[in-house]
FIKOLSE-856985 format. One record per residue: residue number from 1; chain; x, y negated, z negated of N, C-alpha, C in turn. Coordinates in pm, 1 decimal, decimal comma, always signed. Atoms other than C-alpha are relative to their C-alpha. Layout:
NODE  num  chaine        nX        nY        nZ       caX       caY       caZ        cX        cY        cZ
NODE  NUM       A         X         Y         Z         X         Y         Z         X         Y         Z
...
***
This chain:
NODE  num  chaine        nX        nY        nZ       caX       caY       caZ        cX        cY        cZ
NODE    1       A    +148,1     +49,1     +56,8   +2410,3    +632,4   +2030,9    +101,3     -15,3    -189,4
NODE    2       A     -97,6     +11,1    +124,1   +2542,9    +499,8   +1649,5     -33,4    +133,9     -71,5
NODE    3       A     +64,9     -65,5    +191,6   +2490,6    +693,0   +1297,4      +4,9     -90,3    -124,0
NODE    4       A      +8,9     +50,4    +164,9   +2401,0    +584,5    +965,1     +21,5    +141,3     -95,1
NODE    5       A     -18,8    -105,9    +110,2   +2558,3    +755,3    +653,1    -132,4     -21,2    -116,2
NODE    6       A     +69,2     -12,1    +125,7   +2279,6    +854,1    +373,6      -5,4     +95,0     -42,1
NODE    7       A     +19,9    -174,6     +40,0   +2175,5   +1129,4    +169,9      +7,8    +129,5     +99,4
NODE    8       A     +39,9     -71,8     -98,1   +2154,8   +1426,2    +387,7    +127,0      +5,7    +114,1
NODE    9       A     -99,5      -6,2    -112,1   +2415,0   +1341,9    +604,4     -13,9    -127,7    +144,0
NODE   10       A     -25,4     +68,9    -125,4   +2459,2   +1144,7    +968,1    -183,9      -7,5     +17,7
NODE   11       A    +167,4     +13,9    -117,8   +2163,4    +964,4   +1118,7      -5,8     -45,8    +138,8
NODE   12       A     -31,0     +60,3    -143,0   +2156,7    +880,9   +1498,3    -147,3     -81,2     -58,6
NODE   13       A    +109,5     +99,9     -26,7   +1950,9    +557,3   +1539,8     +20,6     -91,4    +126,4
NODE   14       A     -51,5     +78,5     -58,4   +1903,8    +300,1   +1799,7     -73,2     -97,1     -13,3
NODE   15       A     +95,1     +81,5     -10,0   +1753,1      +2,1   +1811,5      +6,1    -108,8    +164,9
NODE   16       A     +53,1     +54,7    -112,6   +1610,4    -161,5   +2089,6    -114,4    -150,5     -52,1
NODE   17       A     +46,5    +141,3     +23,6   +1544,6    -542,5   +2146,0    -116,0     -31,9     +87,3
NODE   18       A    +147,5     +56,6     -67,0   +1200,7    -684,5   +2187,8      -1,6    -151,7     +16,0
NODE   19       A     +26,8    +157,8      +8,7   +1237,0   -1069,8   +2136,6      +0,5     -71,2    -143,7
NODE   20       A     +30,4     +30,0    +166,5   +1189,9   -1078,4   +1744,4     -83,7    -119,9     -35,4
NODE   21       A    +147,1     +69,7     +46,0    +892,0   -1229,3   +1722,2     -55,7     +68,7    -109,8
NODE   22       A     +87,0     +46,8    +117,7    +809,3   -1080,2   +1421,2     +51,2    +161,2     -68,2
NODE   23       A     -99,5    -106,2     +75,2    +896,0    -807,2   +1162,8     +43,4    +144,1    +127,9
NODE   24       A     -43,8    -154,7     -37,1   +1118,6    -477,0   +1311,4    -125,0    +119,8     +16,8
NODE   25       A     +67,0     -85,7     +16,3    +898,2    -205,4   +1400,9    +103,1    +122,1      +6,9
NODE   26       A     -64,5    -127,9     +43,8   +1032,0    +148,8   +1266,0     -99,8     +90,3     +81,8
NODE   27       A    +123,0    -147,8     -20,0    +909,4    +441,9   +1454,2     +53,4    +146,5     -39,7
NODE   28       A     +49,0    -178,2    +115,9    +862,9    +796,2   +1239,1     -53,5     +74,5     +89,8
NODE   29       A      -4,7     -93,9     -87,1    +886,3   +1079,8   +1471,1     -78,0    +107,6     -48,1
NODE   30       A     +82,8     -79,5     +32,8    +648,5   +1369,8   +1492,6     +83,7    +134,3     -67,7
NODE   31       A     -77,1     -62,7     +99,4    +751,6   +1707,9   +1309,9    +103,1     +89,9     +75,5
NODE   32       A    -119,6     -34,3     -50,1    +947,8   +1824,7   +1589,2     +78,9    -100,8    +103,0
NODE   33       A     -81,7    +117,6     -62,5   +1059,2   +1522,1   +1722,3    +127,3     -63,3     +13,4
NODE   34       A    -112,2     +58,6      +8,3   +1351,9   +1293,9   +1781,0     -13,2    -138,9     +91,7
NODE   35       A     +10,9    +122,0     -77,3   +1450,3    +982,8   +1945,5     -12,5     +28,6    +142,3
NODE   36       A     +59,0     -73,7     -93,6   +1454,7   +1211,9   +2269,7    -105,8     -15,1     +66,9
NODE   37       A    +130,7     -27,2      -7,8   +1147,5   +1298,2   +2265,3    -100,7    -120,5      +9,6
NODE   38       A    +105,8     +79,0     -15,2   +1003,7    +992,7   +2190,3     -53,1     -68,4    +158,9
NODE   39       A     -29,4     +49,8    -158,4   +1088,4    +918,5   +2615,3      +7,0    -113,7      -7,7
NODE   40       A     -15,4    +162,4     -13,3   +1033,7    +548,1   +2721,9     -93,2     -60,9    -103,1
NODE   41       A    +137,8    +129,3    +118,3    +752,8    +444,1   +2422,3     +68,4    -102,8     -66,8
NODE   42       A     -58,0     +96,0     +83,3   +1003,8    +281,3   +2190,7     +26,6    -113,4     +96,5
NODE   43       A     -40,8     +85,2    -122,2   +1106,0     +61,6   +2497,6     -96,0     -74,7     +51,2
NODE   44       A     +80,4     +31,6     -48,4    +774,8     +15,9   +2617,3    -102,0    -136,3    -130,6
NODE   45       A     +43,1    +101,2     +78,0    +644,2    -123,0   +2286,3     +56,3     -67,6     -61,5
NODE   46       A     -76,8    +148,0     +16,4    +927,2    -356,0   +2224,9     -22,5     -96,8    +129,2
NODE   47       A     +66,6     +45,7    -103,3    +823,8    -457,4   +2549,9    -101,6     -96,9     -21,6
NODE   48       A    +114,0     +74,9     -14,0    +466,4    -551,5   +2500,9      -9,1     -40,6    -132,6
NODE   49       A      +4,6     +84,5    +133,3    +496,6    -651,6   +2102,8     +84,6    -111,3     +10,6
NODE   50       A     -76,0     +95,2     +35,7    +800,5    -868,2   +2168,7     +74,7      +0,8    -142,3
NODE   51       A     -48,9     -60,4    +111,6    +941,0    -723,2   +1832,6    +105,4    +134,0     +34,2
NODE   52       A    -108,7     -67,0     -24,5   +1234,4    -547,5   +1822,6     +16,0    +138,7     -96,2
NODE   53       A     +52,2    -116,9     +20,2   +1216,4    -159,2   +1773,1    +132,7     +37,4     -74,5
NODE   54       A    -157,5    -143,8     +31,5   +1471,4    +142,9   +1555,5     -86,8     +85,4     +39,2
NODE   55       A     +60,3    -170,5     -28,5   +1402,6    +475,2   +1672,0     +94,4     +76,4     -68,4
NODE   56       A    -126,3     -42,5     +56,5   +1600,1    +692,7   +1469,8     -54,2    +178,5     +13,8
NODE   57       A     +54,6    -118,1      +9,1   +1607,7   +1097,9   +1464,9      -4,9     +66,2    -155,9
NODE   58       A     +36,2     -33,9    +117,0   +1507,9   +1239,4   +1084,7    +135,3    +143,0      +8,4
NODE   59       A    -132,2     -93,8     +26,9   +1819,3   +1505,8    +898,0     -92,5    +122,7     +67,6
NODE   60       A     +22,7    -190,5    -104,5   +1757,5   +1893,4   +1144,6     -56,5     -70,8    +131,3
NODE   61       A     +20,5     +27,6    -115,8   +1644,5   +1699,4   +1440,4    +132,2     -85,5     +90,4
NODE   62       A    -109,4     +92,4    -148,0   +1814,3   +1522,6   +1779,3    +145,2     +13,5     -45,6
NODE   63       A    -171,6     -39,4     +43,9   +2189,0   +1481,8   +1671,2     +57,4     -52,6    -115,3
NODE   64       A     -68,2     +55,2     +83,4   +2140,1   +1385,2   +1333,8     +41,1    +129,7     -82,9
NODE   65       A     -58,7    -121,3    +117,4   +2286,5   +1624,3   +1044,4     -92,2     +99,7      -1,5
NODE   66       A     +89,6    -117,0     -15,6   +2141,9   +1964,9   +1040,9     -61,7     +28,1    -170,4
NODE   67       A     +59,1     +20,5    +186,9   +1901,7   +2058,9    +697,1    +105,5    +136,0     -12,0
NODE   68       A     -68,5     -56,7     +60,4   +2098,1   +2198,5    +472,5     -60,0    +170,7    -109,8
NODE   69       A     +65,2    -118,9    +105,8   +1860,0   +2454,6    +326,1    -178,7     +51,7     +86,6
NODE   70       A    +145,7     +28,9     -53,3   +1452,3   +2524,0    +407,8     -55,1    -124,5     -57,2
NODE   71       A     +97,4    +138,2      +8,6   +1207,6   +2222,8    +381,2     -65,9     +36,2    -150,2
NODE   72       A     +84,0     -41,9    +126,5   +1051,7   +2207,1     +16,8    -123,1     -66,5     +58,3
NODE   73       A    +139,5     +44,3     -46,7    +702,7   +2134,9     +29,6     -51,1    -148,0     -15,1
NODE   74       A      -8,5    +153,3      -5,3    +761,1   +1769,7     -61,7     +90,6    -114,4     +89,0
NODE   75       A     -72,2     +57,0    -132,5    +983,3   +1725,5    +231,3     -16,8    -174,1     +38,6
NODE   76       A     -18,9    +155,8     -53,8    +799,5   +1396,1    +380,6     -10,8     -77,8    -136,4
NODE   77       A     +27,9    +106,2    +117,8    +769,7   +1282,2     +20,9    +169,9     -68,6     -43,3
NODE   78       A    -144,6     +60,6      -8,2   +1188,0   +1258,5      +5,6      +9,3     -36,6    +108,4
NODE   79       A     -23,7     +54,5     -62,8   +1187,3   +1162,2    +324,1     -40,7    -152,7      -1,5
NODE   80       A     +64,2    +116,0     +15,4    +958,6    +856,8    +269,1     +62,4     -55,2    -145,0
NODE   81       A     -63,1     +56,3    +112,5   +1118,2    +765,7     -86,5    +147,9      -2,8     -40,4
NODE   82       A    -120,9     +39,3     -21,8   +1450,9    +838,3     -22,8    +125,2      +0,4    +103,5
NODE   83       A     -77,6     -30,6    -131,0   +1592,7    +910,3    +310,1     -64,4    -160,9     +79,6
NODE   84       A     +62,2    +162,3     -52,8   +1368,7    +588,1    +458,7     +70,5    -120,6     -61,7
NODE   85       A     -17,4     +90,1     +59,2   +1449,5    +362,5    +185,5    +173,5     -40,4     +58,1
NODE   86       A    -148,4     +44,7     +32,1   +1833,7    +381,8    +197,5     +22,0      -1,1    +186,3
NODE   87       A     -19,3     +20,1    -121,1   +1829,9    +394,0    +603,4     -13,2    -148,6     +40,0
NODE   88       A     +18,8    +164,4     -35,8   +1652,6     +72,8    +584,6     +76,0    -128,2     -35,7
NODE   89       A    -110,5     +68,4     +43,9   +1883,1    -105,3    +354,9    +133,2     +12,9     +86,5
NODE   90       A     -79,2     -21,6     -40,5   +2166,3     +77,9    +513,3     +46,3    -144,4    +169,1
NODE   91       A      -4,2     +93,9    -102,4   +2069,5    -107,4    +836,5     -85,8    -146,6      +0,2
NODE   92       A     +49,0    +119,4     +32,4   +1931,9    -419,2    +696,5    -125,8     -42,4     +72,3
NODE   93       A     +85,2     +17,3     -32,0   +1619,6    -373,2    +791,5    -155,7     -46,3    -126,1
NODE   94       A     +56,6     +40,2    +115,2   +1363,2    -593,0    +559,8    -191,4     +24,3     +28,5
NODE   95       A     +94,2     +58,6     -21,8    +968,2    -588,8    +562,0     -16,5     +57,6    +137,4
NODE   96       A     +64,7     -37,1     -83,4    +899,5    -339,0    +822,2    -135,4     +29,5     +71,0
NODE   97       A    +133,1     -90,9     -60,2    +595,2    -233,4   +1064,2     +48,7    +137,4     +19,7
NODE   98       A     -42,0    -102,1     -21,8    +638,1    +149,1   +1055,2    -141,2     +65,9    +117,7
NODE   99       A     +74,8     -48,5    -157,7    +512,8    +309,3   +1403,1     +13,5    +192,1     -31,5
NODE  100       A      -7,7    -125,2     +20,6    +418,9    +682,3   +1277,5     -59,4     +90,0     +51,6
NODE  101       A     +59,3     -79,6     -56,5    +326,5    +994,6   +1464,2      -7,0    +116,5     -30,1
NODE  102       A      -0,1    -135,0     +77,1    +180,9   +1296,0   +1262,3     +54,6      -3,1     -85,4
NODE  103       A     -71,5     +12,5     +56,6    +445,9   +1380,8   +1069,3     +57,9    -141,4     -81,9
NODE  104       A     -39,1    +155,2      +2,3    +599,4   +1054,8   +1104,3    -114,5    -100,7     -61,5
NODE  105       A    +121,1     +84,5     +43,7    +243,9    +879,8    +991,3     +36,3     +44,5    -129,3
NODE  106       A     -14,2     -85,5    +132,9    +250,2   +1112,5    +676,3    +121,6     -76,0     -88,4
NODE  107       A    -108,7     -12,2     +81,8    +581,8    +973,9    +584,4      -2,7    -133,2     -23,8
NODE  108       A     +50,9    +156,8     -36,7    +494,2    +582,3    +676,4     -99,9     -64,5    -104,8
NODE  109       A    +107,1     +22,7     +92,8    +179,1    +621,5    +443,7     +83,8      +5,2    -129,9
NODE  110       A     -64,8      -6,9    +204,7    +387,3    +755,6    +142,0     +79,9    -126,1     -50,2
NODE  111       A    -117,3     +78,4     +46,2    +670,0    +516,1    +195,0    -113,6    -142,3     -55,1
NODE  112       A     +70,0    +128,5     +29,5    +394,4    +201,7    +206,7     -59,9     +23,9    -127,8
NODE  113       A     +77,7     +23,2    +167,4    +202,5    +339,5    -103,7     +63,7     +39,6     -90,3
NODE  114       A     -57,6     -35,2     +85,2    +466,5    +481,6    -303,1    +159,6     -74,0     -75,3
NODE  115       A    -118,0     +61,5     -27,9    +812,8    +319,8    -238,2     +13,8    -156,6     -87,0
NODE  116       A     +57,4     +77,2     +20,3    +697,0     +10,7    -364,3     +75,9    -158,7     +44,4
NODE  117       A     -75,1    +140,6     -95,9    +898,0    -198,6     -92,5    -120,0     -55,2     +95,3
NODE  118       A     +29,7     +39,1    -106,1    +771,5    -427,1    +141,2     -66,6     +59,8    +130,3
NODE  119       A     -37,3     -36,1    -133,7    +601,5    -311,3    +456,7    -141,2     -94,0     +91,6
NODE  120       A     +83,3     +84,9     -86,7    +425,6    -524,0    +738,8    -134,8     +77,5      +6,7
NODE  121       A    +103,6     -74,3     -69,6    +215,7    -253,1    +893,5     +11,2     +98,6      +3,2
NODE  122       A     -22,9    -179,9     -71,6    +131,7     +77,8    +947,2     -95,5     +32,3     +96,4
NODE  123       A     +55,4     -34,9    -136,2     +42,6    +192,5   +1286,7     +35,7    +187,2     +17,6
NODE  124       A     +19,4    -128,4     +59,5     -44,0    +586,6   +1245,6     -53,6     +47,3    +164,7
NODE  125       A     +34,3    -108,0    -132,2     -54,8    +846,4   +1560,6     -31,1    +133,3     -51,1
NODE  126       A     +65,3    -113,6     +79,8    -254,5   +1118,1   +1425,3     +51,0     +93,0     -78,1
NODE  127       A     -61,0    -104,1    +130,8    -123,4   +1164,5   +1081,0    -100,7     +90,9     -76,4
NODE  128       A     +97,9     -70,5     +29,6    -212,7   +1411,6    +869,0      -1,7     -50,3    -113,0
NODE  129       A     +10,4    +100,6    +144,5    -329,1   +1299,1    +491,5      +2,8    +138,2     -65,9
NODE  130       A     +15,9    -135,3     +68,0    -424,8   +1671,9    +398,5     +39,0    +111,9    +106,5
NODE  131       A     -51,7     -96,3     -51,5    -358,5   +2026,3    +520,5    -148,0     +48,4     +54,6
NODE  132       A     +73,5     -47,1     -69,8    -625,4   +2153,6    +755,2     +44,3    +156,0     +91,2
NODE  133       A     -46,6    -192,2    -121,0    -702,9   +2551,5    +924,1      -5,7     -68,7    +130,3
NODE  134       A     -39,3     +48,2    -150,4    -684,5   +2366,3   +1224,7    +131,0     +11,1     +41,4
NODE  135       A    -147,9      +5,0     -10,7    -347,2   +2247,1   +1176,9     +89,2    +103,2      -4,0
NODE  136       A     -38,5    -156,1     +12,4    -232,9   +2628,5   +1003,8     -24,7      +7,1    +149,9
NODE  137       A     +51,4    -109,1     -60,1    -408,1   +2799,4   +1286,6    +132,6     -53,8    +151,0
NODE  138       A     -57,1     +54,5     -73,8    -226,6   +2577,0   +1558,6    +175,1     -29,4      +0,6
NODE  139       A    -160,8     -57,0     +39,2    +118,7   +2582,6   +1377,2     +62,8    +119,3     +42,3
NODE  140       A      +9,3    -202,7     -55,9     +95,9   +2970,3   +1405,6     +24,1      +8,3    +132,6
NODE  141       A     -51,4      -2,1    -179,7     +59,3   +2917,2   +1778,3    +122,8     -23,2     +21,1
NODE  142       A    -105,1     +79,7     -75,1    +316,0   +2696,7   +1807,0    +116,7    +116,1     -39,6
NODE  143       A     -95,6    -106,8     +54,7    +540,7   +2970,1   +1621,3      -3,8    +130,3     +65,1
NODE  144       A      +7,5    -126,7    -148,2    +430,1   +3275,1   +1875,0     +38,0     -86,9    +159,3
NODE  145       A     -14,5     +77,1    -163,4    +510,2   +3010,4   +2195,3    +166,7      -1,4     -71,1
NODE  146       A    -142,5     +18,5      +6,8    +866,8   +2954,9   +2017,1     +76,6    +107,9     +35,1
NODE  147       A     -27,5     -93,5     +45,0    +918,3   +3306,7   +1936,5      -3,0     +96,4    +164,8
NODE  148       A     -35,8     -76,8    -113,0    +817,5   +3426,5   +2305,9     -30,3     -60,1    +133,2
NODE  149       A      +7,9     +80,4    -144,9    +753,1   +3139,5   +2539,0    +126,7     -66,5     +19,6
NODE  150       A     -60,8     +97,4      -8,9    +939,0   +2855,6   +2651,2     +49,5     -70,8     -74,4
NODE  151       A     +19,8     +99,7    +125,0    +909,1   +2635,5   +2349,5    +159,5     -39,4      +0,8
NODE  152       A    -139,5     -29,4     +55,9   +1263,5   +2748,1   +2209,5    +106,8    -120,0     +96,1
NODE  153       A     -65,4     +67,5    -107,8   +1422,2   +2632,1   +2577,2      +3,2    -163,6     +41,1
NODE  154       A     +34,4    +143,6     -15,8   +1210,8   +2286,7   +2589,8     +26,9    -101,1    -102,6
NODE  155       A     -43,9     +54,7    +107,2   +1297,8   +2196,7   +2242,5    +198,4     -46,9     -10,7
NODE  156       A    -186,8      +0,6     +26,4   +1699,1   +2258,3   +2296,2     +69,6     -76,9     +53,0
NODE  157       A     -99,7    +114,9      +6,8   +1735,2   +1983,1   +2463,0      -7,9    -104,5     -54,9
NODE  158       A     +10,4    +115,8     +81,4   +1635,9   +1761,3   +2253,7    +119,8     +16,1    -173,5
NODE  159       A     -67,3      -1,3    +141,6   +1815,3   +1901,8   +1933,0     +98,0    +128,0     +20,4
NODE  160       A    -141,9     -98,9     +35,6   +2175,0   +2037,0   +1835,0     -28,1    +107,1     -62,2
NODE  161       A      +8,3     -82,7     +68,0   +2060,4   +2259,5   +1599,6    -191,1     +96,8      +8,2
NODE  162       A     +92,1     -30,6     +12,4   +1699,2   +2378,4   +1755,7     -60,3     +95,0     -93,5
NODE  163       A     +48,0    -123,6     +65,0   +1649,9   +2688,9   +1564,4     -39,7     -91,4    -151,2
NODE  164       A     -14,5     +18,2    +118,0   +1681,3   +2467,4   +1243,0    -139,6     -92,5     -26,3
NODE  165       A     +91,4     +46,2     +10,5   +1451,6   +2194,7   +1356,5    -141,5     +89,0      +7,8
NODE  166       A    +144,7     -40,8     -20,5   +1156,9   +2400,8   +1432,9     -29,4    +140,9    -125,4
NODE  167       A     +68,1    -117,1    +120,7   +1181,2   +2688,4   +1153,2      -8,3    -145,3    -106,1
NODE  168       A     -19,4    +115,1     +83,6   +1273,7   +2345,9    +914,6    -192,1     -49,6     -24,7
NODE  169       A    +128,9     +22,7      +0,1    +872,6   +2234,1   +1029,4     -57,6    +143,9      +9,2
NODE  170       A     +57,0    -120,7     -68,5    +723,2   +2554,9   +1142,4     -12,1     +72,6    -158,6
NODE  171       A     +28,6     -48,6     +95,9    +791,3   +2729,0    +801,4     -59,4      -5,9    -116,3
NODE  172       A     +70,2     +75,1    +144,6    +697,7   +2498,5    +512,6    -161,0     -44,3     +77,3
NODE  173       A    +113,6     -26,9      -2,4    +398,8   +2435,8    +696,5    -157,4     +95,5     +25,7
NODE  174       A     +96,7     -46,5     +24,2    +280,9   +2737,5    +707,3     +44,2     +85,3     -92,0
NODE  175       A     -31,3     -68,6    +128,6    +389,3   +2853,4    +380,5    -147,2     -25,6    -150,0
NODE  176       A     +77,4     +45,1     +45,1    +118,2   +2907,6     +87,5      -0,7    -121,4     -49,2
NODE  177       A     -19,7     +71,2    +119,7    +243,8   +2700,1    -147,4     -37,8    -154,2     +43,0
NODE  178       A      +3,8    +112,9     -61,4    +216,6   +2406,6    +127,5    -186,2     -35,1     +20,3
NODE  179       A    +122,6     +10,9     -43,6    -170,7   +2443,9    +187,0     -81,7    -118,9    -122,2
NODE  180       A     +98,2     +91,4    +103,9    -268,5   +2218,0    -111,2     +67,3    -109,4     -35,4
NODE  181       A    -113,0    +141,5     -33,0     -34,2   +1951,3     +17,5    -105,9     -66,7     +31,0
NODE  182       A     +74,4    +137,0     -62,7    -220,5   +1598,7     +16,9     +90,4    -103,2     -29,4
NODE  183       A     -19,9    +108,2     +54,1    -128,2   +1257,0     -12,6    -100,1    -115,3      +2,8
NODE  184       A     +91,5    +112,6     +37,2    -436,6   +1076,4     -42,8     -11,4     -79,8    -132,0
NODE  185       A     -30,8     +32,0     +56,3    -338,1    +961,6    -347,8     +76,3    -148,0     +45,6
NODE  186       A     -76,4    +108,2     -52,9     -94,1    +705,7    -161,4     -84,7    -146,3     +65,1
NODE  187       A     +80,3     +76,3     -78,0    -419,3    +563,9     +20,3     -29,3    -148,9     -64,3
NODE  188       A      +1,0    +165,4    +104,3    -555,0    +298,0    -221,2    +107,5     -83,4     -34,3
NODE  189       A     -94,4     +97,0     +43,4    -219,8    +165,2    -299,2     +56,3     -65,7    +130,7
NODE  190       A     -80,5     +75,9    -126,9    -150,4     +53,0     +66,2     -67,7    -182,4     -29,4
NODE  191       A     +42,0    +130,6      +5,2    -141,0    -311,4     +68,4     +58,8     -99,7     +87,2
NODE  192       A      -8,2    +122,0    -110,5     -87,4    -422,2    +415,8    -105,4    +116,6     +93,5
NODE  193       A     +80,3     -15,9     -85,8    -284,5    -365,3    +738,3     +19,5    +136,9     +34,8
NODE  194       A      -1,9    -152,6     -21,9    -356,9     +12,7    +864,8     -43,8      -2,9    +140,3
NODE  195       A     +69,1     -57,8    -109,2    -415,8    +116,2   +1248,6     +15,1    +112,5     -24,8
NODE  196       A     -32,0    -112,9     -36,1    -476,5    +468,6   +1281,1     -72,3     +30,1    +103,9
NODE  197       A     +48,6     -25,8    -151,4    -534,9    +606,6   +1607,5     +10,8    +186,8     -20,3
NODE  198       A     +19,8    -107,3     +24,4    -611,7    +972,3   +1669,5    -129,2     +30,5    +126,1
NODE  199       A     +42,6     -55,4    -101,7    -706,8   +1185,1   +2014,5    -140,1    +109,7     -85,0
NODE  200       A    +108,3     -94,7    +102,6   -1063,7   +1344,8   +1957,3     +18,9    +152,3     +33,9
NODE  201       A     +22,5     -95,3     -35,1    -958,9   +1635,5   +2148,4    +175,2     +97,2    -107,5
NODE  202       A     -96,1     -39,4     +50,4    -626,7   +1682,6   +1916,6      +9,7    +151,8    -103,1
NODE  203       A     -23,1    -133,4     +25,7    -488,8   +2038,5   +1825,2      -4,4     +12,7    -144,7
NODE  204       A     -50,1     -10,1    +137,5    -341,7   +1970,7   +1473,0     -86,3     -52,5    -124,2
NODE  205       A     +80,0     +54,5     +81,6    -619,2   +1794,2   +1303,6    -138,4     -64,0     +51,6
NODE  206       A    +111,5     +47,1     -23,3    -949,5   +1680,8   +1289,0     -28,2    -144,8     -32,7
NODE  207       A     -43,3    +121,8     -21,5   -1067,5   +1327,5   +1301,0     -15,8     -50,6    -200,9
NODE  208       A     +17,0     +35,2    +141,9   -1157,0   +1366,3    +886,5    +129,3     -62,7     -40,8
NODE  209       A     -97,1     +45,5     +69,5    -807,4   +1284,5    +863,9      +6,6    -137,5     -13,0
NODE  210       A     +13,4    +111,2      +7,3    -831,2    +957,7    +976,7    -116,5    -108,0     -61,8
NODE  211       A     +85,9     +50,1     +69,1   -1152,2    +884,9    +839,9      -4,8      -4,1    -152,5
NODE  212       A     -70,2     -17,3    +139,4   -1008,7    +964,2    +485,8     +80,8    -120,6     -29,7
NODE  213       A    -117,9    +123,1      -1,2    -762,6    +680,0    +556,9    -121,2    -131,9      -1,5
NODE  214       A     +88,5    +129,1      +2,6   -1061,3    +462,6    +613,0     -68,8     -12,2     -84,1
NODE  215       A    +123,1     +53,8    +128,7   -1259,8    +532,3    +341,0     +77,0     -19,0    -137,5
NODE  216       A     -98,7     +29,2    +100,8    -951,1    +532,8    +114,2     +79,0    -111,2      -8,7
NODE  217       A     -55,2     +76,6     -61,2    -759,0    +249,2    +238,9     -49,2    -161,0     -22,8
NODE  218       A     +71,7    +119,2     +33,0    -845,2    -109,5    +172,0     -11,7     -79,2    +161,9
NODE  219       A     -31,2     +90,2    -120,6    -738,1    -248,9    +524,9      +6,6     +93,2    +104,7
NODE  220       A     -54,4    -120,4    -131,4    -773,8      -9,9    +826,1    -108,7     -49,6     +84,1
NODE  221       A     +12,2      -9,6    -128,2    -836,4     -20,6   +1205,2     -35,6    +131,3     +30,8
NODE  222       A     +43,7    -150,9     -57,9    -982,6    +318,6   +1330,9      -5,5     -15,3    +176,2
NODE  223       A     +15,9      +6,1    -153,5    -896,8    +400,8   +1724,4     -28,9    +155,3     +52,2
NODE  224       A     +56,0    -191,8     -68,7   -1076,2    +764,3   +1847,7      +5,2     -16,4    +160,7
NODE  225       A     -28,7     -27,9    -112,8    -950,8    +837,4   +2152,1     -91,3    +112,9    +105,9
NODE  226       A     +62,0    -135,8      -3,8   -1162,6   +1117,7   +2365,6    +112,8     -49,7    +130,2
NODE  227       A     -69,0     -51,4    -127,0    -938,4   +1289,6   +2660,1    +129,5      -0,1     -55,2
NODE  228       A     -74,3     +46,1     +82,7    -680,6   +1253,2   +2377,3     +47,5    +126,3     -15,4
NODE  229       A     -44,4    -115,9     +57,5    -465,5   +1520,5   +2218,7     +59,1     -46,3    -123,8
NODE  230       A     -36,1     +20,6    +146,9    -254,6   +1520,7   +1899,9    +129,5     -97,8     +39,3
NODE  231       A     -49,5    +127,8     -45,4      -6,0   +1289,6   +2142,7     -30,1     -99,6     +71,1
NODE  232       A     +73,8    +108,5     -89,2    -232,2   +1003,9   +2204,3     +26,9     -80,0    +116,5
NODE  233       A     -53,3     +92,2     -49,5     +35,0    +777,4   +2325,8     +91,1     +55,7    +176,9
NODE  234       A     -32,1     -65,6    -138,6    +105,3   +1024,5   +2588,7    -119,6     +32,3     +57,3
NODE  235       A    +143,1     -23,1     -46,5    -258,0   +1110,4   +2666,3     -59,5    -121,4     +58,6
NODE  236       A     +28,4    +155,9      -2,9    -363,7    +767,5   +2655,0     +44,8    -135,5      -1,2
NODE  237       A     -99,4    +146,2     +19,6     -60,8    +508,5   +2672,9     -42,4    -130,9     +39,7
NODE  238       A     +45,0    +105,6      -0,9    -233,5    +260,1   +2798,4     -81,4    -105,7    -123,8
NODE  239       A     +50,7     -25,4     +94,2    -485,1    +248,2   +2514,6     +68,4     -57,7    -117,9
NODE  240       A     -62,6     +15,5    +133,8    -245,4    +300,0   +2252,6     +91,8    -108,9     -29,2
NODE  241       A     -76,1    +117,0      -6,2     +33,1      +6,8   +2376,2     -90,7    -119,1     -53,6
NODE  242       A     +75,3    +112,9      -2,2    -266,4    -216,6   +2389,2     -48,7      +5,2    -179,8
NODE  243       A     +40,2     -29,3    +177,6    -406,0    -103,0   +2020,2    +176,3     -57,5    -101,8
NODE  244       A    -138,6     +41,5     +52,3     -32,2    -139,5   +1892,7     +19,3    -134,4      +1,7
NODE  245       A     -60,0    +153,5     +23,8     +29,1    -474,4   +2015,9    -108,8     -82,4     +11,0
NODE  246       A     +75,1     +49,0     +46,1    -283,0    -600,0   +1914,2     +24,7     -18,3    -150,8
NODE  247       A      -9,0     -71,3    +109,3    -219,9    -447,9   +1592,4    +142,1    -104,0     -87,7
NODE  248       A    -144,7     +77,7     +41,1    +136,3    -614,7   +1555,7     +15,1    -125,3     +19,3
NODE  249       A     +41,1    +104,6     +28,1     +20,5    -951,8   +1625,8     -59,8     -50,3     -85,0
NODE  250       A     +76,1      +4,1    +142,6    -197,9    -931,9   +1322,3     +68,9     +31,7    -109,8
NODE  251       A    -106,8     -71,8    +110,7     +81,5    -766,7   +1111,9    +134,7     -98,4     -52,5
NODE  252       A    -130,7     +72,0     +32,7    +326,9   -1014,2   +1135,2     +14,1    -129,5    -137,1
***
């Protein structure tokens, strides 16, 4: 798998051809994700939309460069406003459609609302725009599972530095300074259409997350899925893929 060099070190990435029918779809993974943790979903997206897909692992994840220290409260801002623009420029990607899951969805919002760069659309899976008690309690439970259960061994299959990947995410989300984190100020500035999808059984956020997006951003389509948790593309794959395909056609 190839690497790109940006601020912070190497980034592993993969391009998946889909037919070049519209803007490249750039996929931004969740807080514990990586290229491999998307499984076959990127290929499904490319085949369904007919658009090329770029998927990559952020610093500290997968085989990308490890973190150089603890994550700052504004780590998603740094990803959205520094690292992602550098990566897109390095790979020659213009006017992408950003498909983000969880933290990746938040990064997509910050990039589209704050970078001044053109974005074709945002497809958001369980994004966060502020911190909820539910998020904190579930992330604390994940910490216990990492320390005492098999979560560490399962994640180790996907990350070269598994402790750095997990602690970098878990520690900052549980820090007192992070409780006031919000990105709602970027929502009115979104100049592209938005698709926001969330499961009704999401253990990391309530429907208030995407409802706030709909209230504050100009052009938003909401999809609320029963029987789905924090990874709706795994729990309700067909419905999510169909929604993304319709949206991608509109966002060209």
